[in-house]
VEXDREN-2710 file (C-alpha; in Angstrom, 1 decimal):
% VEXDREN-2710
k/r/px/py/pz
1/UNK/-28.1/-80.3/-2.1
2/UNK/-24.3/-80.4/-2.2
3/UNK/-21.9/-82.9/-1.6
4/UNK/-19.4/-82.3/1.2
5/UNK/-16.3/-84.7/1.4
6/UNK/-13.7/-84.7/4.4
7/UNK/-10.6/-83.8/4.1
8/UNK/-7.6/-86.5/5.0
9/UNK/-4.6/-84.7/6.5
10/UNK/-2.6/-82.4/5.1
11/UNK/-2.8/-81.8/0.5
12/UNK/0.6/-82.5/-0.9
13/UNK/2.7/-80.2/-2.5
14/UNK/3.4/-81.0/-6.3
15/UNK/6.6/-83.0/-6.4
16/UNK/9.5/-82.0/-9.3
17/UNK/7.8/-84.4/-11.1
18/UNK/5.2/-83.6/-11.4
19/UNK/6.3/-80.6/-12.7
20/UNK/8.3/-81.9/-15.4
21/UNK/5.6/-84.0/-16.9
22/UNK/2.8/-81.3/-16.8
23/UNK/5.9/-79.2/-18.6
24/UNK/5.6/-81.8/-21.2
25/UNK/2.3/-81.3/-21.7
26/UNK/2.2/-77.7/-21.5
27/UNK/4.4/-78.4/-24.7
28/UNK/2.5/-79.9/-27.1
29/UNK/-0.7/-78.4/-25.8
30/UNK/0.1/-74.8/-26.4
31/UNK/1.5/-75.4/-29.5
32/UNK/-1.8/-77.6/-30.5
33/UNK/-3.5/-74.1/-29.4
34/UNK/-1.8/-71.1/-30.6
35/UNK/-2.0/-72.9/-34.2
36/UNK/-5.6/-74.1/-34.1
37/UNK/-6.0/-69.6/-33.1
38/UNK/-3.3/-68.2/-35.5
39/UNK/-4.8/-69.9/-38.5
40/UNK/-8.5/-68.3/-37.6
41/UNK/-6.8/-64.4/-38.7
42/UNK/-5.4/-65.9/-41.8
43/UNK/-8.6/-66.4/-44.1
44/UNK/-8.9/-63.5/-45.9
45/UNK/-4.8/-63.9/-46.7
46/UNK/-5.7/-67.3/-48.3
47/UNK/-8.4/-66.3/-50.3
48/UNK/-6.2/-64.0/-52.0
49/UNK/-3.0/-66.1/-52.2
50/UNK/-5.2/-69.1/-53.7
51/UNK/-7.8/-67.1/-55.8
52/UNK/-10.6/-68.6/-53.6
53/UNK/-14.0/-68.0/-52.2
54/UNK/-14.4/-67.1/-48.2
55/UNK/-16.7/-69.8/-48.0
56/UNK/-14.1/-72.1/-49.0
57/UNK/-11.4/-71.3/-47.6
58/UNK/-13.9/-71.5/-44.3
59/UNK/-13.3/-75.6/-44.6
60/UNK/-9.9/-74.8/-44.2
61/UNK/-11.3/-74.2/-40.4
62/UNK/-13.8/-76.8/-41.0
63/UNK/-12.1/-79.0/-42.0
64/UNK/-10.0/-79.1/-39.2
65/UNK/-12.6/-78.8/-36.5
66/UNK/-14.2/-82.0/-38.0
67/UNK/-10.9/-83.5/-37.3
68/UNK/-10.3/-82.6/-33.7
69/UNK/-14.2/-84.0/-33.5
70/UNK/-14.4/-87.5/-34.5
71/UNK/-10.9/-87.8/-32.9
72/UNK/-11.3/-87.4/-29.4
73/UNK/-14.2/-90.1/-28.5
74/UNK/-11.7/-92.6/-29.2
75/UNK/-8.9/-91.1/-27.2
76/UNK/-10.4/-93.2/-24.1
77/UNK/-9.9/-96.3/-25.5
78/UNK/-6.0/-96.4/-27.5
79/UNK/-5.4/-94.5/-24.3
80/UNK/-6.0/-97.5/-22.2
81/UNK/-5.1/-100.2/-25.1
82/UNK/-1.7/-98.5/-26.1
83/UNK/-1.0/-96.8/-23.0
84/UNK/-0.5/-92.8/-22.5
85/UNK/2.2/-91.9/-23.9
86/UNK/2.1/-93.8/-26.7
87/UNK/-0.6/-91.8/-27.8
88/UNK/0.9/-88.8/-27.3
89/UNK/3.8/-89.2/-29.0
90/UNK/1.7/-90.2/-31.8
91/UNK/-0.6/-87.7/-31.4
92/UNK/2.0/-85.0/-31.7
93/UNK/3.8/-86.7/-34.5
94/UNK/0.0/-86.8/-36.6
95/UNK/0.0/-82.9/-35.6
96/UNK/3.2/-82.0/-36.8
97/UNK/2.8/-84.4/-40.3
98/UNK/-0.4/-82.6/-40.5
99/UNK/1.6/-79.1/-40.0
100/UNK/4.8/-80.2/-42.4
101/UNK/2.1/-80.6/-45.3
102/UNK/-0.3/-77.4/-44.4
103/UNK/2.6/-75.8/-44.8
104/UNK/3.5/-77.6/-48.2
105/UNK/0.2/-77.6/-49.2
106/UNK/-0.3/-76.4/-53.1
107/UNK/-4.1/-76.0/-53.2
108/UNK/-7.1/-75.4/-51.6
109/UNK/-8.4/-79.0/-51.7
110/UNK/-5.0/-80.0/-50.9
111/UNK/-4.6/-77.1/-47.5
112/UNK/-8.0/-78.4/-46.2
113/UNK/-7.0/-82.5/-46.4
114/UNK/-4.2/-82.0/-44.4
115/UNK/-6.1/-79.4/-41.9
116/UNK/-8.0/-82.6/-41.3
117/UNK/-5.1/-84.9/-40.9
118/UNK/-3.8/-82.1/-38.7
119/UNK/-7.2/-82.0/-36.6
120/UNK/-7.0/-85.7/-36.0
121/UNK/-3.6/-85.3/-33.9
122/UNK/-4.7/-82.2/-32.8
123/UNK/-8.3/-83.9/-31.4
124/UNK/-6.7/-86.3/-29.3
125/UNK/-3.4/-84.1/-27.2
126/UNK/-6.1/-82.2/-24.9
127/UNK/-7.7/-85.4/-23.4
128/UNK/-4.8/-87.4/-23.2
129/UNK/-2.9/-84.6/-21.4
130/UNK/-5.5/-84.7/-19.5
131/UNK/-5.4/-88.4/-18.9
132/UNK/-1.4/-87.8/-17.6
133/UNK/-1.5/-85.0/-15.4
134/UNK/-4.7/-86.6/-13.3
135/UNK/-3.2/-89.8/-13.1
136/UNK/0.0/-88.5/-12.4
137/UNK/-1.4/-86.0/-9.6
138/UNK/-3.8/-88.4/-7.6
139/UNK/-6.8/-87.1/-6.6
140/UNK/-5.8/-84.4/-4.0
141/UNK/-3.3/-82.3/-5.8
142/UNK/-5.9/-82.5/-9.1
143/UNK/-7.2/-79.1/-8.5
144/UNK/-3.3/-77.6/-8.3
145/UNK/-2.4/-79.3/-11.2
146/UNK/-5.2/-78.2/-13.8
147/UNK/-4.6/-74.8/-12.8
148/UNK/-0.7/-75.3/-13.3
149/UNK/-1.3/-76.7/-16.9
150/UNK/-4.5/-74.2/-17.4
151/UNK/-2.5/-70.8/-17.6
152/UNK/-0.6/-71.3/-20.7
153/UNK/-2.6/-72.8/-22.2
154/UNK/-5.2/-69.7/-22.1
155/UNK/-2.8/-67.6/-22.8
156/UNK/-1.9/-69.6/-26.0
157/UNK/-5.4/-68.9/-27.2
158/UNK/-5.1/-65.5/-26.5
159/UNK/-1.4/-65.5/-27.9
160/UNK/-2.7/-67.2/-32.0
161/UNK/-4.1/-64.5/-33.0
162/UNK/-1.0/-62.2/-32.6
163/UNK/1.5/-64.9/-32.8
164/UNK/-1.1/-65.1/-36.6
165/UNK/-0.8/-61.9/-37.1
166/UNK/3.1/-61.0/-36.9
167/UNK/3.8/-64.3/-39.2
168/UNK/1.3/-63.2/-41.6
169/UNK/2.7/-59.4/-42.0
170/UNK/5.6/-61.0/-41.6
171/UNK/7.1/-64.2/-42.8
172/UNK/3.9/-65.2/-45.2
173/UNK/0.7/-68.3/-44.0
174/UNK/2.8/-71.1/-44.3
175/UNK/5.3/-69.9/-41.3
176/UNK/2.3/-70.8/-38.8
177/UNK/2.3/-74.5/-39.5
178/UNK/6.3/-74.4/-40.2
179/UNK/6.4/-72.8/-36.8
180/UNK/5.0/-75.9/-35.6
181/UNK/7.7/-78.2/-36.1
182/UNK/10.9/-77.0/-33.6
183/UNK/8.6/-76.4/-30.8
184/UNK/6.9/-80.1/-31.6
185/UNK/10.9/-81.7/-31.8
186/UNK/11.7/-80.9/-28.3
187/UNK/7.7/-81.5/-27.2
188/UNK/8.8/-85.0/-28.4
189/UNK/11.9/-85.5/-27.2
190/UNK/10.9/-84.4/-23.9
191/UNK/8.0/-86.8/-23.9
192/UNK/10.7/-89.7/-24.4
193/UNK/12.5/-88.5/-22.4
194/UNK/10.6/-87.3/-19.3
195/UNK/6.9/-89.0/-19.4
196/UNK/6.7/-92.4/-17.6
197/UNK/5.9/-95.7/-19.5
198/UNK/2.3/-95.7/-18.9
199/UNK/0.5/-99.3/-18.7
200/UNK/-1.5/-100.7/-21.4
201/UNK/-3.7/-103.5/-20.7
202/UNK/-6.4/-105.5/-23.3
203/UNK/-9.2/-103.3/-24.2
204/UNK/-12.0/-104.2/-26.8
205/UNK/-12.6/-101.7/-29.4
206/UNK/-16.4/-100.8/-29.5
207/UNK/-16.4/-101.2/-33.4
208/UNK/-20.1/-99.9/-33.7
209/UNK/-20.0/-97.5/-31.0
210/UNK/-16.9/-95.9/-32.9
211/UNK/-19.6/-95.3/-35.9
212/UNK/-22.5/-94.3/-34.3
213/UNK/-20.5/-91.7/-31.4
214/UNK/-18.0/-90.3/-33.7
215/UNK/-19.9/-89.9/-37.0
216/UNK/-22.9/-88.5/-34.4
217/UNK/-20.4/-86.0/-33.0
218/UNK/-18.6/-85.2/-36.4
219/UNK/-22.2/-84.5/-37.9
220/UNK/-23.2/-82.5/-35.0
221/UNK/-20.4/-80.3/-35.6
222/UNK/-20.5/-79.8/-39.1
223/UNK/-24.2/-79.2/-38.8
224/UNK/-23.7/-76.1/-36.2
225/UNK/-20.7/-74.8/-38.5
226/UNK/-23.3/-74.7/-41.8
227/UNK/-26.3/-73.8/-39.1
228/UNK/-23.7/-70.6/-38.4
229/UNK/-23.7/-69.4/-41.8
230/UNK/-26.0/-66.7/-43.2
231/UNK/-29.3/-68.4/-44.6
232/UNK/-28.0/-71.9/-43.5
233/UNK/-31.0/-72.6/-41.2
234/UNK/-34.0/-72.0/-43.3
235/UNK/-31.9/-75.1/-45.7
236/UNK/-33.3/-78.5/-45.7
237/UNK/-29.9/-79.6/-46.3
238/UNK/-28.7/-78.3/-42.2
239/UNK/-31.5/-79.7/-40.5
240/UNK/-31.0/-82.9/-42.0
241/UNK/-26.8/-83.1/-41.1
242/UNK/-28.6/-82.1/-37.5
243/UNK/-30.9/-84.7/-37.8
244/UNK/-28.6/-87.3/-38.7
245/UNK/-26.1/-86.3/-35.7
246/UNK/-29.0/-86.7/-33.4
247/UNK/-30.3/-90.0/-34.6
248/UNK/-26.4/-91.6/-34.5
249/UNK/-25.8/-89.9/-31.1
250/UNK/-29.3/-91.6/-29.9
251/UNK/-27.8/-95.2/-31.3
252/UNK/-24.8/-94.6/-29.7
253/UNK/-26.4/-94.2/-25.7
254/UNK/-28.9/-97.0/-26.4
255/UNK/-26.3/-99.0/-27.7
256/UNK/-24.2/-98.2/-24.4
257/UNK/-26.5/-98.9/-22.4
258/UNK/-25.7/-102.8/-21.6
259/UNK/-22.0/-103.4/-23.2
260/UNK/-18.7/-101.8/-22.2
261/UNK/-18.6/-98.8/-24.9
262/UNK/-16.6/-96.4/-26.3
263/UNK/-17.7/-93.3/-24.0
264/UNK/-18.9/-95.8/-21.0
265/UNK/-22.3/-93.6/-19.9
266/UNK/-22.3/-95.0/-16.5
267/UNK/-19.9/-92.9/-15.3
268/UNK/-23.1/-90.3/-14.6
269/UNK/-24.2/-92.3/-12.2
270/UNK/-21.9/-90.2/-10.2
271/UNK/-23.2/-87.1/-9.2
272/UNK/-20.1/-85.0/-8.6
273/UNK/-18.8/-86.5/-12.2
274/UNK/-22.4/-85.9/-14.0
275/UNK/-22.6/-82.3/-12.1
276/UNK/-18.4/-81.4/-13.7
277/UNK/-19.9/-82.4/-16.5
278/UNK/-22.6/-80.4/-17.2
279/UNK/-20.6/-77.2/-16.1
280/UNK/-18.4/-78.2/-18.3
281/UNK/-20.9/-78.7/-21.1
282/UNK/-23.2/-75.1/-19.9
283/UNK/-19.6/-73.2/-19.4
284/UNK/-18.4/-73.9/-22.7
285/UNK/-21.5/-72.7/-24.5
286/UNK/-21.2/-69.6/-23.0
287/UNK/-17.8/-69.1/-22.9
288/UNK/-17.2/-70.0/-26.9
289/UNK/-20.8/-67.9/-27.5
290/UNK/-18.4/-65.1/-25.4
291/UNK/-15.5/-65.3/-28.1
292/UNK/-17.4/-64.8/-31.4
293/UNK/-18.6/-61.8/-29.8
294/UNK/-15.6/-60.5/-28.4
295/UNK/-13.4/-59.8/-31.9
296/UNK/-16.3/-59.1/-33.8
297/UNK/-17.1/-55.9/-31.6
298/UNK/-13.9/-54.5/-32.4
299/UNK/-14.0/-55.4/-35.3
300/UNK/-17.2/-54.4/-36.6
301/UNK/-18.1/-52.0/-34.8
302/UNK/-14.8/-50.9/-34.2
303/UNK/-12.7/-51.6/-37.2
304/UNK/-9.9/-52.8/-35.3
305/UNK/-7.5/-55.2/-37.6
306/UNK/-6.7/-58.7/-36.4
307/UNK/-3.6/-57.3/-34.7
308/UNK/-5.3/-54.8/-32.8
309/UNK/-7.8/-57.3/-31.4
310/UNK/-6.2/-59.8/-30.5
311/UNK/-4.2/-57.2/-28.1
312/UNK/-7.8/-55.8/-26.9
313/UNK/-8.6/-59.2/-25.6
314/UNK/-5.0/-59.9/-23.8
315/UNK/-7.0/-58.5/-20.2
316/UNK/-8.9/-62.1/-20.2
317/UNK/-5.6/-64.2/-20.2
318/UNK/-4.2/-62.8/-17.5
319/UNK/-7.0/-62.4/-15.6
320/UNK/-7.2/-66.3/-15.6
321/UNK/-3.6/-66.3/-15.3
322/UNK/-4.4/-64.3/-11.8
323/UNK/-7.5/-66.9/-10.8
324/UNK/-6.4/-70.8/-11.9
325/UNK/-3.3/-71.3/-9.5
326/UNK/-5.3/-69.5/-6.3
327/UNK/-8.3/-71.3/-7.9
328/UNK/-6.3/-74.7/-8.4
329/UNK/-5.6/-74.3/-4.6
330/UNK/-8.3/-73.9/-3.6
331/UNK/-9.8/-77.0/-5.4
332/UNK/-7.5/-78.7/-3.3
333/UNK/-8.9/-77.0/-0.1
334/UNK/-12.6/-76.1/0.1
335/UNK/-13.7/-78.0/-3.3
336/UNK/-15.4/-77.3/-6.2
337/UNK/-18.7/-76.9/-4.9
338/UNK/-17.6/-73.4/-3.6
339/UNK/-14.7/-72.5/-6.2
340/UNK/-16.5/-72.9/-9.1
341/UNK/-20.0/-71.7/-8.2
342/UNK/-17.9/-68.1/-7.0
343/UNK/-15.6/-68.2/-10.7
344/UNK/-19.1/-68.8/-12.5
345/UNK/-20.7/-65.3/-10.8
346/UNK/-17.6/-62.9/-12.0
347/UNK/-17.7/-63.9/-15.2
348/UNK/-21.5/-62.8/-15.6
349/UNK/-20.2/-59.4/-13.8
350/UNK/-17.4/-59.4/-16.6
351/UNK/-20.0/-60.3/-19.0
352/UNK/-23.1/-57.8/-17.4
353/UNK/-20.7/-55.2/-18.5
354/UNK/-20.7/-56.0/-22.1
355/UNK/-24.3/-55.8/-22.2
356/UNK/-25.0/-52.4/-21.9
357/UNK/-21.8/-52.0/-24.8
358/UNK/-22.2/-48.9/-26.9
359/UNK/-19.9/-47.9/-30.0
360/UNK/-18.0/-45.3/-28.0
361/UNK/-17.9/-47.2/-24.4
362/UNK/-14.6/-46.5/-23.1
363/UNK/-11.9/-49.7/-23.6
364/UNK/-11.3/-49.2/-20.5
365/UNK/-13.6/-49.8/-19.3
366/UNK/-14.5/-53.2/-21.8
367/UNK/-10.9/-54.5/-20.4
368/UNK/-11.9/-54.5/-16.4
369/UNK/-14.5/-56.3/-17.7
370/UNK/-12.8/-58.6/-19.6
371/UNK/-10.3/-59.0/-16.6
372/UNK/-13.1/-60.4/-14.7
373/UNK/-14.5/-62.4/-17.2
374/UNK/-10.8/-64.4/-17.1
375/UNK/-11.0/-64.8/-13.7
376/UNK/-14.1/-66.3/-14.2
377/UNK/-12.8/-68.7/-16.6
378/UNK/-9.9/-69.2/-14.1
379/UNK/-11.6/-69.9/-11.1
380/UNK/-14.4/-72.3/-13.4
381/UNK/-13.1/-74.4/-16.0
382/UNK/-10.5/-76.0/-14.7
383/UNK/-11.3/-76.6/-11.5
384/UNK/-14.7/-78.4/-12.5
385/UNK/-12.2/-80.4/-14.9
386/UNK/-10.7/-81.5/-11.6
387/UNK/-13.6/-82.0/-9.9
388/UNK/-15.2/-84.5/-12.4
389/UNK/-11.9/-86.2/-12.1
390/UNK/-12.0/-86.6/-8.1
391/UNK/-14.7/-88.9/-8.5
392/UNK/-13.1/-91.7/-10.4
393/UNK/-10.9/-94.5/-9.5
394/UNK/-7.6/-93.7/-11.7
395/UNK/-8.6/-96.9/-14.2
396/UNK/-11.5/-95.0/-15.4
397/UNK/-10.0/-91.7/-16.2
398/UNK/-8.9/-92.6/-19.5
399/UNK/-13.1/-93.1/-21.5
400/UNK/-13.8/-89.9/-18.7
401/UNK/-11.3/-87.9/-20.4
402/UNK/-13.1/-88.4/-24.2
403/UNK/-16.3/-87.8/-22.4
404/UNK/-15.9/-84.7/-20.8
405/UNK/-13.6/-83.2/-24.2
406/UNK/-16.0/-84.3/-26.8
407/UNK/-19.5/-82.9/-24.5
408/UNK/-17.3/-80.1/-24.5
409/UNK/-16.5/-79.7/-28.1
410/UNK/-20.2/-80.2/-28.5
411/UNK/-20.9/-77.2/-26.4
412/UNK/-18.3/-74.9/-27.9
413/UNK/-20.1/-75.5/-31.3
414/UNK/-23.4/-74.7/-29.9
415/UNK/-22.3/-71.8/-28.4
416/UNK/-20.2/-70.5/-31.3
417/UNK/-23.7/-70.8/-33.8
418/UNK/-26.0/-70.0/-31.3
419/UNK/-24.5/-66.7/-30.8
420/UNK/-23.2/-66.2/-34.3
421/UNK/-27.0/-67.0/-35.3
422/UNK/-28.2/-64.4/-32.6
423/UNK/-26.1/-61.7/-33.6
424/UNK/-26.2/-61.9/-37.2
425/UNK/-30.4/-62.1/-36.9
426/UNK/-30.2/-58.5/-34.3
427/UNK/-27.8/-56.8/-37.3
428/UNK/-30.3/-57.7/-39.6
429/UNK/-33.3/-56.4/-37.6
430/UNK/-32.2/-53.0/-37.4
431/UNK/-30.3/-52.6/-40.5
432/UNK/-32.1/-55.2/-43.6
433/UNK/-29.8/-54.0/-46.1
434/UNK/-27.0/-56.3/-44.4
435/UNK/-28.1/-59.1/-44.5
436/UNK/-26.4/-61.9/-45.4
437/UNK/-23.5/-59.9/-44.9
438/UNK/-24.0/-58.7/-41.4
439/UNK/-20.3/-59.6/-40.2
440/UNK/-18.6/-58.9/-43.3
441/UNK/-15.8/-55.4/-42.7
442/UNK/-17.2/-52.0/-43.9
443/UNK/-15.3/-49.3/-44.9
444/UNK/-15.2/-47.1/-42.6
445/UNK/-18.0/-44.8/-43.6
446/UNK/-20.6/-47.0/-43.8
447/UNK/-19.1/-48.1/-40.2
448/UNK/-19.2/-44.8/-38.6
449/UNK/-22.7/-44.4/-39.6
450/UNK/-24.3/-47.8/-38.9
451/UNK/-22.2/-48.0/-35.6
452/UNK/-24.8/-47.7/-33.1
453/UNK/-26.6/-49.7/-34.1
454/UNK/-24.4/-52.9/-34.3
455/UNK/-23.2/-51.9/-30.8
456/UNK/-26.9/-52.5/-29.9
457/UNK/-27.6/-55.9/-31.8
458/UNK/-23.6/-57.1/-29.6
459/UNK/-25.5/-56.0/-26.9
460/UNK/-28.4/-58.2/-27.0
461/UNK/-26.3/-60.9/-28.1
462/UNK/-24.4/-60.4/-25.0
463/UNK/-27.6/-60.5/-22.8
464/UNK/-28.4/-64.2/-24.5
465/UNK/-25.6/-65.7/-23.4
466/UNK/-25.7/-63.8/-19.7
467/UNK/-28.4/-66.2/-19.5
468/UNK/-26.6/-69.2/-20.9
469/UNK/-24.2/-68.7/-18.5
470/UNK/-25.9/-68.2/-15.3
471/UNK/-27.6/-71.6/-16.1
472/UNK/-23.9/-73.3/-15.1
473/UNK/-24.7/-71.8/-11.6
474/UNK/-27.5/-75.1/-11.1
475/UNK/-25.0/-77.8/-11.5
476/UNK/-22.2/-75.7/-10.0
477/UNK/-23.7/-75.6/-7.0
478/UNK/-23.8/-79.7/-6.4
479/UNK/-20.3/-80.3/-7.0
480/UNK/-18.4/-81.6/-4.1
481/UNK/-17.2/-79.3/-1.2
482/UNK/-14.6/-80.6/1.7
483/UNK/-14.8/-79.5/5.0
END
């Protein structure tokens, strides 16, 4: 059942050139990751500053996600046509322009518009970074390279809420965006000086595929975002949006079968690539679902603020930081078919502890479980990405990167929405008085009174996340192993 590949000679070390390229791309990637997560803690502040409703402010987050999702499918073609270095620098500059404009936003509509622009740049940064590193490292060093860049990127996602909370409490929300500018300038200069000039070649833009796939992915992300709002699943509008997304994506698959399309679906004929892609999607659904539940538990059940919640999530990043370098080395030596299933089992073990959660569960126990989840993530996400790249020749990597990142984005949207909706319904079933505002902040007296019911609802939602995560074991066992 599992592909077995014979190892050929010693595994080459990471040389200075690869490390320099890794540092350059991490500079840009970590900037976009911190920004995306830091803005999440500013919604209440933005509502007060602009006199806007929380529903309007949510579009600051949604607009960014729509821009990010819509541009990912085109990054593979752009990298082939213009070269990875040129696209990387252009993505950084677009992200910085959007950041500066967001910082100067004078109204809620202007901020939402500029966030979409920022998302267009941010959506290209991660896929192009992965392409640059994959092409520079080659298949024998792919695992270690992915581990090398994965650790700071994951730390950035955890640091985002902490940084956002500190900036809001000291300098104001506008500096969440202005803080990107000096780091972004350093990233651009470093890219121009250290990144090798990458080859470009004539590549026809698949216009019909662009309309179908980008439109379908954007509609899907928007539809799933809307579906996560209270009562949205009962509204015909939500299902019309999701139905439109399904039709557009289905038409794209039919279109892509007969020609060189924006994303080449023939990539999935490789069993190793297909197994890695499916593993990534299922893990993304479970991971982003858990990432919705964890901070909400600390805020809704335990009553902590954004900064304290961010600090309580640090053990996950520490666990991943410990696991990623080791998992990268083992992936290059043993193959992802051994490393990734082990990582999934660790993640399931940590998540299982959260299925037994109570209103007064020991923070030490939860931190230990979160550390184990981090170990699992560190041995799952980047090794499975490395397996996808190892299965393909270099010229196919740009479009493969677009394919995997598009699927990950869709999986993340499904996980976020599904677990949020499940949690809302679990809470509403236990306390009908909270219908429509199940996840809103509660006064301390009311929160303490119903905390056991809320904790029980979270425990059931974590069971769903556990089941979803377990599904990833099946494709993970099909990943290649080295003998």
